[in-house]
C-alpha positions in Angstrom: 93.2 84.5 163.1 89.8 84.6 161.6 88.5 81.5 159.9 85.0 82.8 159.2 83.9 82.6 155.6 82.1 85.3 153.8 79.0 83.6 152.5 77.9 84.7 149.1 74.8 86.8 148.5 72.3 86.5 145.7 72.3 89.3 143.2 69.1 89.7 141.2 68.8 86.0 140.4 70.5 86.8 137.1 73.0 84.0 136.8 76.3 84.1 134.9 76.4 80.8 133.2 78.5 81.0 130.1 78.0 77.8 128.2 78.7 77.2 124.6 75.1 78.0 123.7 75.1 81.2 125.7 78.3 82.3 124.0 76.5 81.8 120.7 73.6 83.9 122.0 76.0 86.7 122.9 77.7 86.5 119.5 74.3 86.7 117.8 73.3 89.7 119.9 76.5 91.5 119.0 75.9 90.8 115.3 72.4 92.2 115.3 73.2 95.2 117.4 74.4 97.5 114.5 71.1 97.0 112.7 69.0 98.3 115.6 68.1 101.7 117.0 65.9 103.2 119.6 64.3 101.0 122.4 65.2 97.8 120.6 68.9 98.7 120.6 68.7 99.6 124.3 67.2 96.3 125.2 69.9 94.3 123.3 72.7 96.5 124.9 71.3 95.7 128.3 71.0 92.0 127.5 74.6 91.8 126.5 75.7 93.7 129.6 73.7 91.4 131.8 75.2 88.2 130.1 78.8 89.2 130.5 78.8 91.4 133.6 80.5 88.8 135.8 82.9 87.7 133.1 84.1 91.1 131.9 82.8 93.9 134.0 84.6 96.6 132.1 83.1 95.5 128.7 79.7 95.0 130.3 79.8 98.6 131.6 80.5 99.9 128.1 77.3 98.3 126.8 75.3 99.5 129.8 76.7 103.0 129.5 75.6 103.2 125.8 72.2 102.0 126.8 72.0 104.6 129.6 72.9 107.4 127.1 70.3 106.3 124.6 67.7 106.0 127.3 68.4 109.5 128.5 68.2 110.9 125.0 64.9 109.2 124.4 63.5 109.9 127.9 62.9 106.2 128.5 63.0 106.2 132.3 62.5 102.5 132.9 65.5 101.5 130.7 67.5 104.4 132.3 66.9 102.8 135.7 67.8 99.3 134.5 71.1 100.6 132.9 72.0 102.4 136.1 71.2 99.4 138.2 73.3 97.0 136.1 76.3 99.4 136.0 76.1 99.3 139.8 76.2 95.5 139.7 79.4 95.5 137.6 81.1 97.8 140.1 79.9 95.6 143.1 81.4 92.5 141.5 84.8 94.3 141.2 84.7 95.6 144.8 84.1 99.2 143.7 81.6 99.7 146.4 81.2 103.5 146.4 80.5 103.5 142.7 78.1 100.6 143.1 76.2 102.6 145.8 76.1 105.7 143.6 74.6 103.9 140.6 72.3 101.8 142.8 70.9 104.8 144.5 70.4 106.6 141.2 68.5 103.6 139.9 66.4 103.4 143.0 65.4 107.0 142.6 64.2 106.3 139.1 62.2 103.2 140.0 60.5 105.0 143.0 59.4 107.7 140.6 58.0 105.1 138.3 56.5 103.2 141.3 58.0 100.0 139.9 57.8 97.6 142.8 59.8 94.8 141.4 62.7 96.9 140.4 62.6 98.8 143.7 62.9 95.4 145.4 65.7 94.2 143.1 67.7 97.5 143.5 67.2 97.6 147.3 68.5 94.0 147.4 71.6 95.0 145.5 72.3 98.0 147.6 71.9 95.9 150.7 74.5 93.5 149.3 77.0 96.4 148.8 76.5 97.6 152.4 77.1 94.0 153.6 80.3 93.8 151.6 81.4 97.1 153.3 80.7 95.6 156.7 77.8 98.0 157.4 75.3 95.5 158.8 72.6 97.9 159.9 72.4 99.6 156.5 72.5 96.3 154.8 69.5 95.0 156.8 67.5 98.2 156.2 67.8 97.6 152.4 67.3 93.8 152.5 64.1 94.0 154.7 62.8 96.7 152.3 63.4 94.3 149.4 61.7 91.5 151.2 58.7 93.6 151.9 58.2 94.4 148.2 58.8 90.8 147.1 56.2 89.6 149.6 53.7 92.1 148.4 54.3 90.9 144.8 54.2 87.2 145.7 57.6 86.8 144.1 58.9 83.5 145.5 62.3 83.8 144.0 62.7 87.3 145.3 61.5 86.2 148.8 64.0 83.3 148.8 66.8 85.6 147.7 66.1 88.3 150.3 65.7 85.7 153.1 69.1 84.2 152.1 70.8 87.6 152.2 69.2 88.6 155.5 70.5 85.3 156.9 74.0 86.2 155.8 74.0 89.5 157.7 72.7 87.8 160.8 75.5 85.3 160.5 78.0 88.2 160.9 76.2 89.1 164.1 76.5 85.5 165.3 72.7 85.3 165.6 72.6 81.7 164.4 69.0 81.1 165.3 68.0 83.8 162.9 70.5 82.6 160.3 69.0 79.1 160.2 65.5 80.5 160.2 66.1 82.7 157.1 68.3 80.1 155.3 65.7 77.3 155.8 63.0 79.6 154.5 65.1 80.4 151.5 66.1 76.7 150.8 62.5 75.5 151.1 61.3 78.0 148.5 64.2 77.2 146.1 63.4 73.5 146.4 59.7 74.2 145.7 60.4 76.2 142.6 63.3 73.9 141.5 65.8 76.7 141.3 69.1 74.8 141.0 71.4 77.8 141.6 69.4 79.0 144.6 69.6 75.5 146.1 73.3 75.3 145.6 73.9 78.9 146.9 71.8 78.2 150.1 73.5 74.9 150.7 77.0 76.5 150.7 75.7 79.2 153.0 74.3 76.6 155.4 77.7 74.9 155.3 79.2 78.2 156.3 76.9 78.4 159.3 78.1 75.0 160.4 81.6 76.2 160.0 81.0 79.0 162.5 79.3 76.4 164.8 82.4 74.2 164.5 80.5 71.3 162.9 83.1 70.8 160.3 81.8 67.5 158.9 78.5 69.2 158.2 80.3 72.0 156.5 82.1 69.5 154.3 78.8 67.7 153.5 76.9 70.8 152.5 79.8 72.4 150.6 80.5 69.3 148.6 76.8 69.0 147.7 76.8 72.7 146.6 80.0 72.3 144.6 78.5 69.3 142.7 75.4 71.4 142.0 77.4 74.3 140.7 79.6 72.1 138.6 76.5 70.5 137.0 75.1 73.9 136.2 78.4 75.1 134.9 78.5 78.1 137.2 82.2 78.7 137.6 82.0 82.0 139.3 80.5 80.7 142.5 82.4 77.4 142.8 85.2 79.1 144.9 82.8 79.8 147.7 82.2 76.0 148.2 85.9 75.4 147.7 86.7 78.0 150.3 84.4 76.5 152.9 86.0 73.1 152.3 89.4 74.6 152.8 88.4 76.3 156.0 86.7 73.1 157.4 89.8 71.0 156.6 92.1 73.7 158.1 90.2 73.5 161.4 90.4 69.8 161.3 94.2 70.0 160.9 94.3 68.8 157.3 96.5 71.8 156.3 97.8 70.4 153.0 94.3 69.7 151.8 93.1 73.0 153.1 95.9 74.8 151.2 94.9 73.0 148.0 91.2 74.1 148.3 92.2 77.6 149.1 94.5 77.9 146.1 91.9 76.5 143.8 89.4 79.1 145.1 92.0 81.9 144.7 92.3 81.1 141.0 88.6 81.5 140.5 88.4 84.7 142.5 91.2 86.3 140.5 89.7 85.0 137.2 86.5 87.0 138.0 88.3 89.9 139.6 86.6 89.4 142.9 88.7 91.7 145.0 87.0 91.2 148.3 87.1 87.4 148.2 90.6 87.5 146.9 91.6 89.5 150.0 89.9 87.0 152.3 91.5 83.9 150.6 95.0 85.5 150.6 94.6 86.1 154.4 93.4 82.6 155.0 96.4 81.2 153.0 98.6 83.4 155.1 97.1 81.7 158.2 97.9 78.3 156.8 101.5 79.2 156.0 101.8 80.6 159.5 100.6 77.4 161.0 103.1 75.4 158.8 106.0 77.7 159.9 106.4 79.3 156.5 106.6 82.7 158.1 108.1 84.7 155.2 105.4 83.4 152.8 102.7 84.0 155.5 103.8 87.7 155.8 103.8 88.1 152.0 100.3 86.8 151.6 98.9 88.8 154.6 100.4 92.0 153.2 98.8 91.2 149.8 95.5 90.6 151.5 95.7 93.9 153.4 96.5 95.8 150.3 93.6 94.4 148.3 91.2 95.0 151.2 92.3 98.6 151.8 91.9 99.3 148.0 88.2 98.5 148.2 87.6 99.5 151.8 86.5 96.1 152.8 86.8 96.6 156.6 86.3 93.0 157.7 89.2 91.9 155.5 91.3 94.8 156.6 90.7 93.8 160.2 91.5 90.1 159.6 94.7 91.0 157.7 95.9 93.2 160.6 95.2 90.4 163.0 97.2 87.9 161.0 100.1 90.3 160.6 100.1 91.0 164.3 100.6 87.3 165.0 103.2 86.9 162.3 105.3 89.8 163.7 104.9 88.5 167.2 106.3 85.1 166.0 109.2 87.0 164.4 110.0 88.9 167.6 109.1 92.2 165.9 107.0 93.5 168.8 106.6 97.1 167.7 105.0 96.0 164.4 103.0 93.3 166.2 101.6 95.9 168.6 100.8 98.4 165.7 98.8 95.8 163.7 97.0 94.5 166.8 96.0 98.0 167.8 94.6 98.7 164.4 92.8 95.3 164.4 91.2 96.1 167.8 90.1 99.6 166.6 88.4 98.2 163.5 86.8 95.3 165.4 85.3 97.7 167.9 83.9 99.9 165.1 82.3 97.0 163.2 80.7 95.3 166.2 79.7 98.1 168.6 76.9 97.2 171.0 74.5 100.0 169.7 74.7 98.5 166.2 73.8 95.0 167.4 70.8 96.4 169.3 69.7 98.4 166.3 69.8 95.3 164.1 67.6 93.4 166.5 65.2 96.4 166.4 65.1 96.2 162.6 64.0 92.6 162.7 61.3 93.4 165.3 60.0 96.2 163.1 59.8 93.9 160.1 57.9 91.2 162.0 55.5 93.8 163.5 54.7 95.3 160.1 54.1 91.9 158.7 51.7 91.0 161.5 49.8 94.3 161.1 49.3 93.6 157.4 
């Protein structure tokens, strides 16, 4: 059963930190909104959308949709693009990947017509994230290298660090750990240089995840605990479960199953609070694995089925694959060999689709192309 953790990607560097003061800012924006019209109203609508997009995606979309309609009516293409982009972000956060891609691509079309390099980079980064979430690594890298190219041309250090981090995540799925460490270290060095607290914490938890795959569980614990402290200090609740999850997986591999279960359950509460369907599916499956190991077969089956249902709803193929693998082993333990065979067959089919040799070669080619273009410039 898979114990790989999905590292988290950095979306636009717009952070969801809802402190008391920020709640006050949102309240003040809502109060002033009825007094505004035209471009000023659009900007405030988009500001509110951005502030609450990870806490209440449905409400955020309402504000962005109103901004979109006003922008279209006034022929304000830049704000139209921003509204489309942010609507896509709300759908990505909820695991509605096809809708996220639709709005992201519409936004990208607008920004390319405007020749807005920064927003092209931001939107390409976001689209890359969606493809990563869908398990489409080649398409993810195409978008992420495109974003990196624009950020480098702009000299945008935060954007470069963000893209490098996200590229590292995709390479991690390909088990190309040399490239992973290369891009993560590049990202971390920049975040430390510009003193970006969230970027540091995000990259630390991602480095911890690499060590998890390399079976250096003590290093995983060290980096994940450091990240968790940083996120707690910043008050960024939405991203704490990623560190908690890594801690749970490390302790599970060390045989500390009771502690692992506790970390997983804490992570699950956060994921469900923010309606993160993909990570909820992952955590449910990991808990199913823990229950399987502790001989709680009925509970393991229930959690694995929940994981499969959540993953299928959002077409998250990696989580679908993992849930089928878990269910196969559960049914084998129960002596239900027809169901065990059925789930193992599906697991193998999805695994082959996700990690075909041609795709791996294509991904290597993408990196070579990026390096060549960089040298030519």
